[in-house]
MDTraj code that builds the backbone (N, CA, C; nanometers):
import mdtraj as md
import numpy as np

residues = "MET ALA ASP LEU GLY LEU LEU ALA ARG THR TYR HIS ALA ILE GLN THR GLY PHE VAL ARG ASP GLY ARG ALA PRO HIS TYR THR ASP LEU ALA THR THR LEU GLY LEU ALA PRO GLU GLU ALA ARG ARG ALA GLN ARG GLU LEU LEU ALA ALA LEU ASN GLY PRO LEU ALA SER LEU GLY GLY ALA HIS TRP ALA HIS PRO ASP THR ASP TYR ILE VAL GLY PHE SER PRO PHE SER ASN LEU PRO THR GLN TYR ALA ILE ALA ILE ASP GLY GLN GLN ARG TRP TYR GLY GLN CYS GLY LEU GLU SER LEU ALA VAL SER TRP LEU PHE PRO GLY LYS GLU VAL ARG ILE GLU ALA ARG CYS LEU ASP CYS ALA GLU PRO LEU SER LEU ARG MET ARG ASP GLY GLU LEU LEU ALA ALA ASP PRO ASP SER ILE VAL GLY HIS SER ASN VAL PRO LEU SER ARG ALA ALA GLU ASN TRP PRO HIS THR".split()
xyz = np.array([
    [0.0850, -0.1175, 0.0000],
    [0.0000, 0.0000, 0.0000],
    [0.0899, 0.1241, 0.0000],
    [0.0354, 0.2301, -0.0525],
    [0.1077, 0.3572, -0.0620],
    [0.1346, 0.4160, 0.0762],
    [0.2093, 0.5211, 0.0770],
    [0.2408, 0.5963, 0.1984],
    [0.1102, 0.6442, 0.2624],
    [0.0815, 0.5986, 0.3841],
    [-0.0436, 0.6336, 0.4514],
    [-0.0557, 0.7837, 0.4751],
    [0.0549, 0.8508, 0.5000],
    [0.0512, 0.9960, 0.5177],
    [0.0051, 1.0663, 0.3913],
    [0.0568, 1.0222, 0.2766],
    [0.0146, 1.0811, 0.1489],
    [-0.1318, 1.0486, 0.1210],
    [-0.1746, 0.9271, 0.1515],
    [-0.3160, 0.8921, 0.1316],
    [-0.4058, 0.9796, 0.2188],
    [-0.3653, 1.0035, 0.3421],
    [-0.4447, 1.0884, 0.4324],
    [-0.4517, 1.2312, 0.3796],
    [-0.3403, 1.2842, 0.3315],
    [-0.3392, 1.4199, 0.2759],
    [-0.4245, 1.4274, 0.1497],
    [-0.4211, 1.3225, 0.0682],
    [-0.5011, 1.3192, -0.0545],
    [-0.6495, 1.3143, -0.0198],
    [-0.6842, 1.2302, 0.0762],
    [-0.8238, 1.2220, 0.1217],
    [-0.8715, 1.3594, 0.1692],
    [-0.7915, 1.4218, 0.2534],
    [-0.8279, 1.5533, 0.3073],
    [-0.8426, 1.6564, 0.1957],
    [-0.7532, 1.6543, 0.0979],
    [-0.7594, 1.7503, -0.0129],
    [-0.8853, 1.7299, -0.0972],
    [-0.9255, 1.6050, -0.1171],
    [-1.0467, 1.5789, -0.1954],
    [-1.1698, 1.6245, -0.1176],
    [-1.1785, 1.5886, 0.0108],
    [-1.2934, 1.6319, 0.0917],
    [-1.2987, 1.7847, 0.0994],
    [-1.1835, 1.8469, 0.1208],
    [-1.1786, 1.9926, 0.1291],
    [-1.2229, 2.0557, -0.0016],
    [-1.1843, 1.9965, -0.1136],
    [-1.2280, 2.0458, -0.2436],
    [-1.3790, 2.0401, -0.2582],
    [-1.4378, 1.9291, -0.2174],
    [-1.5844, 1.9179, -0.2222],
    [-1.6501, 2.0235, -0.1354],
    [-1.6030, 2.0387, -0.0136],
    [-1.6633, 2.1360, 0.0788],
    [-1.6512, 2.2772, 0.0215],
    [-1.5347, 2.3115, -0.0281],
    [-1.5091, 2.4468, -0.0779],
    [-1.5796, 2.4754, -0.2109],
    [-1.5723, 2.3805, -0.3045],
    [-1.6147, 2.4070, -0.4423],
    [-1.7436, 2.3372, -0.4846],
    [-1.7886, 2.2400, -0.4058],
    [-1.9068, 2.1648, -0.4449],
    [-1.8779, 2.0573, -0.5474],
    [-1.7518, 2.0293, -0.5718],
    [-1.7121, 1.9273, -0.6693],
    [-1.5764, 1.8705, -0.6291],
    [-1.5466, 1.7554, -0.6869],
    [-1.4170, 1.6932, -0.6602],
    [-1.3073, 1.7664, -0.7362],
    [-1.1919, 1.7803, -0.6754],
    [-1.0803, 1.8381, -0.7489],
    [-1.0282, 1.7395, -0.8537],
    [-0.9780, 1.7920, -0.9634],
    [-0.9098, 1.7102, -1.0636],
    [-0.7717, 1.6763, -1.0086],
    [-0.7106, 1.5709, -1.0571],
    [-0.5805, 1.5345, -1.0026],
    [-0.4755, 1.6431, -1.0262],
    [-0.4943, 1.7287, -1.1262],
    [-0.4007, 1.8396, -1.1435],
    [-0.4190, 1.9430, -1.0328],
    [-0.5424, 1.9596, -0.9853],
    [-0.5664, 2.0460, -0.8687],
    [-0.5016, 1.9846, -0.7448],
    [-0.5158, 1.8518, -0.7319],
    [-0.4518, 1.7833, -0.6187],
    [-0.3007, 1.8027, -0.6221],
    [-0.2436, 1.7999, -0.7437],
    [-0.0989, 1.8180, -0.7566],
    [-0.0568, 1.9509, -0.6955],
    [-0.1295, 2.0555, -0.7279],
    [-0.0975, 2.1879, -0.6742],
    [-0.1155, 2.1908, -0.5231],
    [-0.2279, 2.1385, -0.4760],
    [-0.2574, 2.1389, -0.3325],
    [-0.1546, 2.0590, -0.2531],
    [-0.1152, 1.9437, -0.3070],
    [-0.0258, 1.8538, -0.2344],
    [0.1223, 1.8782, -0.2628],
    [0.1523, 1.9693, -0.3571],
    [0.2919, 1.9956, -0.3911],
    [0.3569, 1.8793, -0.4630],
    [0.2789, 1.8137, -0.5505],
    [0.3279, 1.6982, -0.6246],
    [0.3251, 1.7272, -0.7745],
    [0.3978, 1.6470, -0.8495],
    [0.3847, 1.6500, -0.9947],
    [0.2476, 1.5909, -1.0291],
    [0.1872, 1.6324, -1.1408],
    [0.0549, 1.5803, -1.1763],
    [0.0469, 1.4275, -1.1766],
    [0.1468, 1.3606, -1.2308],
    [0.1421, 1.2136, -1.2349],
    [0.1479, 1.1536, -1.0952],
    [0.2225, 1.2146, -1.0044],
    [0.2275, 1.1664, -0.8657],
    [0.0914, 1.1849, -0.7978],
    [0.0264, 1.2971, -0.8243],
    [-0.1060, 1.3223, -0.7654],
    [-0.2091, 1.2248, -0.8223],
    [-0.2003, 1.1980, -0.9514],
    [-0.2933, 1.1011, -1.0117],
    [-0.2724, 0.9636, -0.9494],
    [-0.1468, 0.9256, -0.9313],
    [-0.1171, 0.7957, -0.8694],
    [-0.1687, 0.7925, -0.7256],
    [-0.1499, 0.9017, -0.6515],
    [-0.1985, 0.9075, -0.5133],
    [-0.3506, 0.8957, -0.5093],
    [-0.4192, 0.9631, -0.6013],
    [-0.5654, 0.9536, -0.6072],
    [-0.6084, 0.8107, -0.6377],
    [-0.5457, 0.7481, -0.7344],
    [-0.5794, 0.6091, -0.7697],
    [-0.5547, 0.5157, -0.6519],
    [-0.4400, 0.5337, -0.5848],
    [-0.4070, 0.4480, -0.4705],
    [-0.5054, 0.4700, -0.3558],
    [-0.5466, 0.5938, -0.3361],
    [-0.6440, 0.6216, -0.2307],
    [-0.7766, 0.5532, -0.2611],
    [-0.8263, 0.5674, -0.3832],
    [-0.9541, 0.5041, -0.4181],
    [-0.9433, 0.3520, -0.4063],
    [-0.8315, 0.2955, -0.4492],
    [-0.8124, 0.1504, -0.4362],
    [-0.8100, 0.1093, -0.2891],
    [-0.7420, 0.1873, -0.2055],
    [-0.7341, 0.1547, -0.0631],
    [-0.8701, 0.1666, 0.0045],
    [-0.9469, 0.2699, -0.0317],
    [-1.0791, 0.2898, 0.0294],
    [-1.1778, 0.1817, -0.0132],
    [-1.1494, 0.1146, -0.1221],
    [-1.2336, 0.0043, -0.1670],
    [-1.1684, -0.1303, -0.1400],
    [-1.0559, -0.1294, -0.0700],
    [-0.9832, -0.2512, -0.0365],
    [-0.9482, -0.2531, 0.1100],
    [-0.8186, -0.2393, 0.1421],
    [-0.7759, -0.2533, 0.2819],
    [-0.8334, -0.1491, 0.3782],
    [-0.8736, -0.0333, 0.3277],
    [-0.9304, 0.0696, 0.4156],
    [-1.0828, 0.0768, 0.4054],
    [-1.1445, -0.0231, 0.3448],
    [-1.2895, -0.0218, 0.3258],
    [-1.3652, -0.0149, 0.4577],
    [-1.3035, -0.0597, 0.5646],
    [-1.3710, -0.0565, 0.6946],
    [-1.3964, 0.0861, 0.7420],
    [-1.3316, 0.1842, 0.6784],
    [-1.3576, 0.3241, 0.7136],
    [-1.4964, 0.3674, 0.6695],
    [-1.5542, 0.2922, 0.5763],
    [-1.6912, 0.3172, 0.5338],
    [-1.7025, 0.4137, 0.4179],
    [-1.8216, 0.4141, 0.3601],
    [-1.8513, 0.5049, 0.2506],
    [-1.8145, 0.4488, 0.1153],
    [-1.8615, 0.5184, 0.0148],
    [-1.8379, 0.4783, -0.1236],
    [-1.7483, 0.5814, -0.1906],
    [-1.6454, 0.5318, -0.2561],
    [-1.5485, 0.6185, -0.3226],
    [-1.5126, 0.5524, -0.4549],
    [-1.5353, 0.6215, -0.5670],
    [-1.5002, 0.5620, -0.6955],
    [-1.4836, 0.6682, -0.8024],
    [-1.4120, 0.6273, -0.9095],
    [-1.3943, 0.7115, -1.0279],
    [-1.4782, 0.6515, -1.1397],
    [-1.5096, 0.7347, -1.2383],
    [-1.5793, 0.6848, -1.3566],
    [-1.4908, 0.5781, -1.4193],
    [-1.5487, 0.4663, -1.4656],
    [-1.4665, 0.3570, -1.5196],
    [-1.3661, 0.4051, -1.6250],
    [-1.2448, 0.3554, -1.6122],
    [-1.1356, 0.3822, -1.7061],
    [-1.0976, 0.5296, -1.7157],
    [-1.1246, 0.6058, -1.6093],
    [-1.0855, 0.7472, -1.6051],
    [-1.0294, 0.7799, -1.4674],
    [-0.9856, 0.9032, -1.4528],
    [-0.9418, 0.9542, -1.3231],
    [-1.0386, 1.0598, -1.2718],
    [-1.1626, 1.0582, -1.3210],
    [-1.2643, 1.1528, -1.2770],
    [-1.3425, 1.0931, -1.1609],
    [-1.3316, 1.1563, -1.0453],
    [-1.4028, 1.1079, -0.9274],
    [-1.5522, 1.1263, -0.9485],
    [-1.6274, 1.0211, -0.9249],
    [-1.7734, 1.0263, -0.9333],
    [-1.8324, 1.0363, -0.7932],
    [-1.7873, 0.9493, -0.7051],
    [-1.8397, 0.9479, -0.5697],
    [-1.7273, 0.9502, -0.4688],
    [-1.7431, 1.0327, -0.3675],
    [-1.6477, 1.0394, -0.2579],
    [-1.7296, 1.0695, -0.1338],
    [-1.7617, 0.9652, -0.0639],
    [-1.8551, 0.9697, 0.0471],
    [-1.8336, 1.0906, 0.1383],
    [-1.9354, 1.1672, 0.1646],
    [-2.0769, 1.1492, 0.1331],
    [-2.1229, 1.2210, 0.0058],
    [-2.0282, 1.2765, -0.0700],
    [-2.0641, 1.3579, -0.1859],
    [-2.0711, 1.2783, -0.3155],
    [-2.1521, 1.3293, -0.4063],
    [-2.1528, 1.2824, -0.5443],
    [-2.1013, 1.3957, -0.6308],
    [-2.0138, 1.3629, -0.7248],
    [-1.9627, 1.4625, -0.8180],
    [-2.0566, 1.4784, -0.9367],
    [-2.1516, 1.3889, -0.9506],
    [-2.2559, 1.3985, -1.0527],
    [-2.3854, 1.4407, -0.9856],
    [-2.4654, 1.5202, -1.0523],
    [-2.5942, 1.5560, -0.9912],
    [-2.6765, 1.4309, -0.9608],
    [-2.7325, 1.4287, -0.8420],
    [-2.8241, 1.3227, -0.8020],
    [-2.9547, 1.3893, -0.7592],
    [-3.0509, 1.3100, -0.7196],
    [-3.1773, 1.3668, -0.6711],
    [-3.1622, 1.4264, -0.5318],
    [-3.0431, 1.4138, -0.4703],
    [-3.0200, 1.4640, -0.3348],
    [-2.9419, 1.5959, -0.3419],
    [-3.0140, 1.7033, -0.3700],
    [-2.9528, 1.8358, -0.3792],
    [-2.9294, 1.8895, -0.2383],
    [-2.8097, 1.9400, -0.2147],
    [-2.7714, 1.9880, -0.0824],
    [-2.7373, 2.1362, -0.0914],
    [-2.8014, 2.2141, -0.0044],
    [-2.7738, 2.3576, 0.0044],
    [-2.7142, 2.3868, 0.1415],
    [-2.6132, 2.4720, 0.1434],
    [-2.5507, 2.5160, 0.2668],
    [-2.5814, 2.6642, 0.2825],
    [-2.6458, 2.6990, 0.3933],
    [-2.6876, 2.8374, 0.4164],
    [-2.7554, 2.8971, 0.2922],
    [-2.8409, 2.8162, 0.2283],
    [-2.9204, 2.8622, 0.1146],
    [-2.8542, 2.8514, -0.0209],
    [-2.7283, 2.8136, -0.0278],
    [-2.6587, 2.8020, -0.1561],
    [-2.6472, 2.6552, -0.1938],
    [-2.7104, 2.6158, -0.3064],
    [-2.7078, 2.4768, -0.3505],
    [-2.6006, 2.4585, -0.4568],
    [-2.5004, 2.3764, -0.4238],
    [-2.4013, 2.3360, -0.5238],
    [-2.3409, 2.2000, -0.4922],
    [-2.3976, 2.1295, -0.3982],
    [-2.3502, 1.9984, -0.3592],
    [-2.4589, 1.8952, -0.3862],
    [-2.4154, 1.7699, -0.4026],
    [-2.5077, 1.6576, -0.4183],
    [-2.4616, 1.5440, -0.3294],
    [-2.5567, 1.4747, -0.2699],
    [-2.5258, 1.3592, -0.1879],
    [-2.5310, 1.2324, -0.2703],
    [-2.4532, 1.1333, -0.2284],
    [-2.4546, 1.0049, -0.2983],
    [-2.5899, 0.9360, -0.2841],
    [-2.6453, 0.9431, -0.1665],
    [-2.7768, 0.8836, -0.1411],
    [-2.8394, 0.9604, -0.0254],
    [-2.9614, 0.9274, 0.0047],
    [-3.0300, 0.9982, 0.1120],
    [-2.9615, 0.9840, 0.2461],
    [-2.9131, 0.8656, 0.2773],
    [-2.8483, 0.8440, 0.4068],
    [-2.7102, 0.9095, 0.4114],
    [-2.6332, 0.8974, 0.3038],
    [-2.5019, 0.9638, 0.2982],
    [-2.5175, 1.1149, 0.3083],
    [-2.6237, 1.1679, 0.2516],
    [-2.6456, 1.3131, 0.2531],
    [-2.6518, 1.3680, 0.3944],
    [-2.7001, 1.2881, 0.4875],
    [-2.7087, 1.3329, 0.6269],
    [-2.5711, 1.3622, 0.6855],
    [-2.4697, 1.2902, 0.6395],
    [-2.3340, 1.3084, 0.6921],
    [-2.2731, 1.4419, 0.6514],
    [-2.3268, 1.5044, 0.5478],
    [-2.2727, 1.6330, 0.5018],
    [-2.2791, 1.7372, 0.6123],
    [-2.3772, 1.7274, 0.6985],
    [-2.3935, 1.8246, 0.8058],
    [-2.2674, 1.8401, 0.8896],
    [-2.1937, 1.7315, 0.9112],
    [-2.0741, 1.7360, 0.9956],
    [-1.9588, 1.8078, 0.9268],
    [-1.9654, 1.8227, 0.7950],
    [-1.8566, 1.8872, 0.7213],
    [-1.8721, 2.0390, 0.7121],
    [-1.9849, 2.0899, 0.7622],
    [-2.0124, 2.2335, 0.7588],
    [-2.0547, 2.2796, 0.8984],
    [-1.9611, 2.2806, 0.9940],
    [-1.9970, 2.3151, 1.1319],
    [-2.0630, 2.4523, 1.1423],
    [-2.1724, 2.4544, 1.2198],
    [-2.2439, 2.5788, 1.2449],
    [-2.3303, 2.6275, 1.1307],
    [-2.3291, 2.5578, 1.0187],
    [-2.4056, 2.6016, 0.9012],
    [-2.5331, 2.5185, 0.8874],
    [-2.6359, 2.5820, 0.8326],
    [-2.7593, 2.5083, 0.8046],
    [-2.7449, 2.4318, 0.6739],
    [-2.7728, 2.3028, 0.6800],
    [-2.7674, 2.2143, 0.5640],
    [-2.9107, 2.1757, 0.5291],
    [-2.9473, 2.1980, 0.4037],
    [-3.0814, 2.1613, 0.3574],
    [-3.0665, 2.0559, 0.2480],
    [-3.1383, 1.9473, 0.2614],
    [-3.1370, 1.8394, 0.1633],
    [-3.2746, 1.8331, 0.1003],
    [-3.2788, 1.8469, -0.0303],
    [-3.4039, 1.8401, -0.1063],
    [-3.3967, 1.7184, -0.1982],
    [-3.5026, 1.6424, -0.2016],
    [-3.5079, 1.5245, -0.2877],
    [-3.6537, 1.4928, -0.3184],
    [-3.6718, 1.3919, -0.3992],
    [-3.8054, 1.3371, -0.4238],
    [-3.8040, 1.1915, -0.3812],
    [-3.9141, 1.1476, -0.3265],
    [-3.9285, 1.0085, -0.2871],
    [-3.9113, 0.9214, -0.4112],
    [-3.8273, 0.8191, -0.4014],
    [-3.8039, 0.7309, -0.5155],
    [-3.9217, 0.6377, -0.5420],
    [-4.0175, 0.6332, -0.4498],
    [-4.1357, 0.5489, -0.4665],
    [-4.2520, 0.6272, -0.5268],
    [-4.2794, 0.7466, -0.4732],
    [-4.3991, 0.8210, -0.5164],
    [-4.3685, 0.9570, -0.5784],
    [-4.2425, 0.9996, -0.5766],
    [-4.1969, 1.1265, -0.6348],
    [-4.2449, 1.2503, -0.5594],
    [-4.2967, 1.2338, -0.4389],
    [-4.3349, 1.3492, -0.3578],
    [-4.2081, 1.4184, -0.3068],
    [-4.2113, 1.5491, -0.2906],
    [-4.0926, 1.6197, -0.2421],
    [-4.0613, 1.5868, -0.0961],
    [-3.9305, 1.5799, -0.0675],
    [-3.8802, 1.5559, 0.0674],
    [-3.7806, 1.6669, 0.0990],
    [-3.7804, 1.7113, 0.2219],
    [-3.6891, 1.8178, 0.2616],
    [-3.6464, 1.7984, 0.4060],
    [-3.5159, 1.8141, 0.4291],
    [-3.4595, 1.8082, 0.5646],
    [-3.3725, 1.9307, 0.5864],
    [-3.3742, 1.9808, 0.7079],
    [-3.2813, 2.0865, 0.7479],
    [-3.2062, 2.0373, 0.8701],
    [-3.0733, 2.0559, 0.8682],
    [-2.9883, 2.0103, 0.9779],
    [-2.8835, 2.1162, 1.0102],
    [-2.8297, 2.1055, 1.1290],
    [-2.7135, 2.1851, 1.1683],
    [-2.6342, 2.1015, 1.2680],
    [-2.5057, 2.0852, 1.2408],
    [-2.4161, 2.0100, 1.3300],
    [-2.4725, 1.8727, 1.3670],
    [-2.5299, 1.8050, 1.2685],
    [-2.5827, 1.6714, 1.2902],
    [-2.7191, 1.6653, 1.3548],
    [-2.7734, 1.7795, 1.3921],
    [-2.9048, 1.7841, 1.4561],
    [-3.0118, 1.8135, 1.3523],
    [-3.1171, 1.7347, 1.3529],
    [-3.2299, 1.7566, 1.2640],
    [-3.3103, 1.8764, 1.3131],
    [-3.3249, 1.9763, 1.2260],
    [-3.4012, 2.0959, 1.2612],
    [-3.5454, 2.0865, 1.2114],
    [-3.5641, 2.0263, 1.0944],
    [-3.6980, 2.0137, 1.0371],
    [-3.6970, 1.9050, 0.9309],
    [-3.8102, 1.8398, 0.9153],
    [-3.8294, 1.7391, 0.8110],
    [-3.9691, 1.7564, 0.7531],
    [-3.9778, 1.7526, 0.6211],
    [-4.1071, 1.7655, 0.5549],
    [-4.1160, 1.6629, 0.4421],
    [-4.2044, 1.5662, 0.4540],
    [-4.2961, 1.5435, 0.5657],
    [-4.2217, 1.4905, 0.6878],
    [-4.2878, 1.4971, 0.8023],
    [-4.2219, 1.4531, 0.9254],
    [-4.2135, 1.3014, 0.9368],
    [-4.2661, 1.2306, 0.8376],
    [-4.2646, 1.0842, 0.8387],
    [-4.1538, 1.0261, 0.7502],
    [-4.0536, 1.1062, 0.7116],
    [-3.9454, 1.0581, 0.6250],
    [-3.8727, 0.9419, 0.6923],
    [-3.8463, 0.8384, 0.6130],
    [-3.7649, 0.7257, 0.6594],
    [-3.6623, 0.6941, 0.5503],
    [-3.5494, 0.6381, 0.5912],
    [-3.4475, 0.5945, 0.4959],
    [-3.4634, 0.4455, 0.4699],
    [-3.4381, 0.4045, 0.3455],
    [-3.4529, 0.2633, 0.3090],
    [-3.3556, 0.2304, 0.1973],
    [-3.3011, 0.1107, 0.2003],
    [-3.2171, 0.0606, 0.0925],
    [-3.2651, -0.0785, 0.0561],
    [-3.2735, -0.1053, -0.0736],
    [-3.3143, -0.2384, -0.1194],
    [-3.1982, -0.3366, -0.1200],
    [-3.0795, -0.2886, -0.0863],
    [-2.9600, -0.3722, -0.0864],
    [-2.9136, -0.3902, 0.0574],
    [-2.8945, -0.5150, 0.1023],
    [-2.8443, -0.5352, 0.2384],
    [-2.7086, -0.4676, 0.2549],
    [-2.6846, -0.4077, 0.3705],
    [-2.5596, -0.3365, 0.3954],
    [-2.4382, -0.4246, 0.3670],
    [-2.4468, -0.5524, 0.3965],
    [-2.3332, -0.6425, 0.3742],
    [-2.2983, -0.6562, 0.2270],
    [-2.3891, -0.6166, 0.1361],
    [-2.3637, -0.6287, -0.0078],
    [-2.3531, -0.4927, -0.0767],
    [-2.3601, -0.3850, -0.0013],
    [-2.3612, -0.2505, -0.0596],
    [-2.2374, -0.2217, -0.1428],
    [-2.1208, -0.2652, -0.0970],
    [-1.9958, -0.2334, -0.1669],
    [-1.9789, -0.3100, -0.2976],
    [-2.0644, -0.4066, -0.3259],
    [-2.0553, -0.4794, -0.4512],
    [-2.0861, -0.3896, -0.5708],
    [-2.1705, -0.2890, -0.5485],
    [-2.2076, -0.1974, -0.6576],
    [-2.2579, -0.0687, -0.5949],
    [-2.1649, 0.0208, -0.5556],
    [-2.2019, 0.1437, -0.4868],
    [-2.3023, 0.2278, -0.5643],
    [-2.2840, 0.2501, -0.6935],
    [-2.3837, 0.3353, -0.7629],
    [-2.5252, 0.2774, -0.7564],
    [-2.5378, 0.1463, -0.7642],
    [-2.6709, 0.0840, -0.7558],
    [-2.7266, 0.0952, -0.6149],
    [-2.6419, 0.0762, -0.5155],
    [-2.6858, 0.0814, -0.3770],
    [-2.7401, 0.2196, -0.3459],
])
top = md.Topology()
chain = top.add_chain()
for i, resn in enumerate(residues, 1):
    res = top.add_residue(resn, chain, resSeq=i)
    for name in ("N", "CA", "C"):
        top.add_atom(name, md.element.get_by_symbol(name[0]), res)
traj = md.Trajectory(xyz[None], top)
């Protein structure tokens, strides 16, 4: 496995990029942030994604690149592609959650800020809305919202996008 310190710095740089910009940084952005040559940053990103889906999978979450590319698609709890889970921070929407449950974790990445998650029910298409701050639920509409997955947690990592 790669240098754990470099993997930790790469992880932090990707999460920080999502928080700051609402999208994943490209590996050339990582190169600048990490003080690496572009090819070294690309290798670090690849090694991090492989580790998060292999020996470090116990850390949880879904992390992957688009097949045969270096474009990050998912980096728990964020999605780099628009999903039905639109996330607004203090009224500004530019983030997307990987799924409804992962979206709840975004609250911890924006301390003191109001996080609003807007989605539609995947069963009936009715609008759903949650407001949170620092992990605390402030409001839910409707108040009967529940989370559900058709895939058992033990099999979720077999196909993260489907899960």
